[in-house]
N, C-alpha and C positions, 0 to 999 in steps of 0.2 A: 468572202474568204472561206474555203472549205476547212472544216474541223479535222484535226488529226484523229483518224479512226481509232488509234490505240488509246487516246485520251477519252474518247467516247466510251469505249469498252471498259476502261478503267473506272470511269465515273459510275457506270451501270453496276459493275461488280461491287464497288464500294457501297452503293446504296443497298444492295441485296445482303451484303455481309454485315452491315452496321448493327443489325439486331443481335448479332452474336457477341458484340463487344462486352455487354454486361456479364454474359456467361463466362467469358475468358477472364474478366476482371475479378470475378469471385474466386476463380481457381488459383490456389497457391501452390499446387503441386507441379513438378516438372512434367512437361508435355512431350510425348514422343509421337511423331507423325509418320505413319506408314502409308505409302502410295502403292496401291495394288495395280499391276499390269499397266503402267503408264507408258503410252507410246512415245512420249517425249524422250525416254531414256533407252530406246532400243539399242543404241550404240554401246551403252554401258553393259547391257545384259545379253546381247545377241549371241555371244559365244559361251553362255553359262547355262546351268541347269535351271529348271523351272522354280526351284525353291531358293535360288541365289538371292542374296541381299547385297545391295550397294548403299553405302552411307555417304551422305553429303552434308557438310555443315552449311549454315545459312550463307556465309560469305561465298562458299563454293557454288551454291545454287544461284546466287545473284550474279556471279561472274559468268556462269553458264547461260543465264537468261539474257544477259546484255547482248550476246552475240545474235539473238534471234528476234528481239522485240521489234526492230526496225529493218530486218533483213528481207530481201526479195523472196518470193515464194519458192523459186527454183533453188536458191541457196539453202533454204530451210529443208526442203525435200531431200536434197542430196546429203546434207550434213547430218540430218537426223535419221536418214534412211527410212523415210515414211512415204506413203502414197500421197500424191499431190492433192487428193481429195481430203486429206486430213490436215493439210497445211493451215487452213483457216481456224483450226482448233488450237493451234500452238499458242498464239498470243493470249487468248482468254485463259487457257490452262495455266500459263506462266503467271499471269496476273492474279489468278485465284490462289495459287500456291504461295505467292509472295504475300498476299493479304493474310492468308492463314498463318504463315510464319510470323508475321508482324503481330497479329492478335494474340496468338498462343504463346509468343516469346520462346518458341522452341529453338533450341540451339542447332539441331540437325534434323534431317529427315532420312527415312530409309525407303528404298524402292525395291520392288520385287515383281517378277512375272508369275508368281504363284497365285492360285485362286484365293478367295477371301479366307476360307477356313484354314487351308494349308498355310497361307501367308501369316495369319495371326498366330497359329500354332508354332511355326518356325521362329517367328519374331519373339514370342515369349520364351522360347528355348534359348534364343540368342541372349535375351536379357538375363535369363536365369544363369547362363554360363558366365556372364560378366559379373553377376552378383556373387557367384561361387568363387571366382578369381579374387574379388575384393575381400571376401571372408577369409580365404586362404592367406592372403597377404596380412590380414589382421592377426591371424593365428600365429604366423611365422614371426611377426613383430613381437607378439607376446612372448614367444619362446626365446627370442633374442634378448628381450628385456629381462627375462628370468635368468638367462645365462650371465648377463652382465651384473645382475643383482648379486649373484653368488660368485662373482669374480672369477669366472673361467677364462682361460687363455683364448682371446679372440682369434689370433692367428691360427692356432691349432684347431679351433672350432670350425673356422671357415675352410681350412684345408681338408678336414675330415668330412665336412658336408660335401665339398666338391668331389672328393674321391668316391664317397658313398653313392652319390647320385650318378656319377659316371658308371660305376659298376652296375647300378640298377638299370640304367638306360641300355647298356650294352649286353645285359644278360636277360632281357625280357623273355626270350625263347626258353630260357632255363627256369626262371622263377615263376613266370606266368601270373604276375601280380598286376593290379590295376594302378591307375594314377593316384588314387586315394592312398594306397599303400606307399607310393613314392613320397607323398606329403608326410606320412607318418615317419618314414625313414629320415626325411630332412629334419623334422622336429626332434626326433630322438638323437640324431647326430649333433644337434644344437645344444641339447640340455643334458646329455648323458654324463657329463663330468661335474654337475653342480654339487654332488655330494662331497666332493673334495673340500668344500668350504667348511664342512663339519669335521671331516677327518680324511686325509688322503688314503689311509689304510682302509681297505674295504669300502672305498668311496661309492662303489656301485650300489651297495645296500642303502646308503644314505640318499643317493640320487632317487632311487625308487620310492623311498619314504617321503621325500620332499614332494615328488610328483603326485603321489597319492593324496597328500594333504593339500596340495595346491593344483587342482585340475585346471587345464587350459580351457578357457572359454572358447566355444566354437567347435569343440570336439565332443563326441558322444561319450558316455561313461565307459563303453567298451573300448573306444579309441584311446581314451586316457589310460585305461588299464594296459593296453598294448604298449603305449609309450613308456609307462613305468616299467613294464616287464622287459622291454628291449634295453632300457637304460641299465637295469640290473644285470641283464644277461650279456651286455656288450663286453664285459671283462672276462679274460681267460681264467680269472680266479673264481668266477661264479660256479657254484656246484652244478655238475652236469645234469642233475635231476630237477633243477629249478623249474623248468617249463612245465613238467608234469605235475609239480606241486603247486603251481600258480593258481589253480582253480579256474583257469580260463577254459572256455569250450575248446574242443579239439581244433576247430577251424581257426580260431585265434592263436592257438598254440603254434600251428603251422606257420602263420604269418610272422609271429614273434621269432620263430626259429630261423626263417629265411632272412628276415631283415636284420636280425642280430648277427647272423653269419656274415652278411655283407658289411655291416658296420664294424665288426671286429677287424676285417681286412683293411678297411679304410683307416681305422684308428691306428693300426700297426704301422701303416705307411708313413706316419708322422710320430712315431713313438718317442723320438728325441725332442719333440716340440720345437724343432729348428727349421721346419719346412725345407728339408734337404732335397725333396723330390719336386721337380718343376711340374711334371704332369705324368699321367700313366696312359698306357694303351692296353686294351683288353682283347684277347683272341681266344675264342672258345673252340677247342678242338673236339674230336670225337670222344676222347676219354680223359681229357685234362683241360684246365684253364690256365692260360699263360698271361701273366700280368707283367708288362715291361715298364720299369720305372726310369724316367729320364732324369739323371742326376750326375753331377761331377763330384759328389761328396762320398765319404766313407759311409756305407749303409749297413755296417755290421749290426748295430742295434736294431735297425728297422727289419733286417732280415731275420734276426733272432726272434723278435716279437711276432713277425709275420708267420714264422714257422709254428709258434705256439698257438696263435689265434686262427690259423687255417684249419685246425682240426675240426671245428664245428662246421665250417663250410663243406668240408669233405664228407662229413657224416650226414649232413642235411641233403646235399645235392648228389652225393655218390660219385664225385670226380676229384681227381688230384688237382691241387693248386700249386703252380710254380711261379716264383718271383724272379725276374731277370732284370739286371741293371744295364742300361745303355748310357754311356758317358755323354754328358752334355757340355757344350762350351761354357766356360765360366764367364 
């Protein structure tokens, strides 16, 4: 009785991989597998750039493999879009990858058509981006915890953050700030009212004091100083010359001024702390900014606060700001 050729190949690969088992058993770190220029995955990458990465988890790879381990050569050639001369390599390659996944206990693998140096460089950039996102999440959680510890109004806080980030995203051509500044604005909008725990009167001063005494882990000293300055400057009661007296370098002063200007508008849109405005739309004209608030409520207080707090935005960006209300269904 003829032996199953796949079983023969599998046994051969097992024998050659066995010496690697002790090495993997000693490793306690998470393993990431990068497959460079694998012809098996042409269909996944054929319409993408040379530095494109495609991620598969272990279950996804095994499901992919099951279709080809016992398939006819013609089926493999057509479905993998490979030359018939390469078909004989499919089963050994699949079995080797399966064995590597099993030994390494890797949860996923990444494939790319990039060359080795470019592939490793891009892959490390990909990992670094993920680590940055995780760190940002930790920083934001710390800011939320601080805001909760000082008993700020969660609904007002979340509304202010939403409006502030919407303004930032829609006004990129105007402020020309990067994503890191967006994160700083989000943090500042989260913690700007913590000083009210000490005293509601002049709470912006107390917010800045608390933030200076309790810097957020994950931010640089300069970024913590920016957060404290924005929190102090977010109120229309703050002296107009505060930024110049803050001893921050001019570049940071400009960031503080721009982010504070946007935060003031966002804060004013919920001045009553009643979330009267469902959402806002932003339209940047040649010489003015139009903000349309969707609300069915009386916005007299919000409009008054907006008028007071818009002065800084108009001074920093040199354009008029107009708030318009559009009635919403109750």
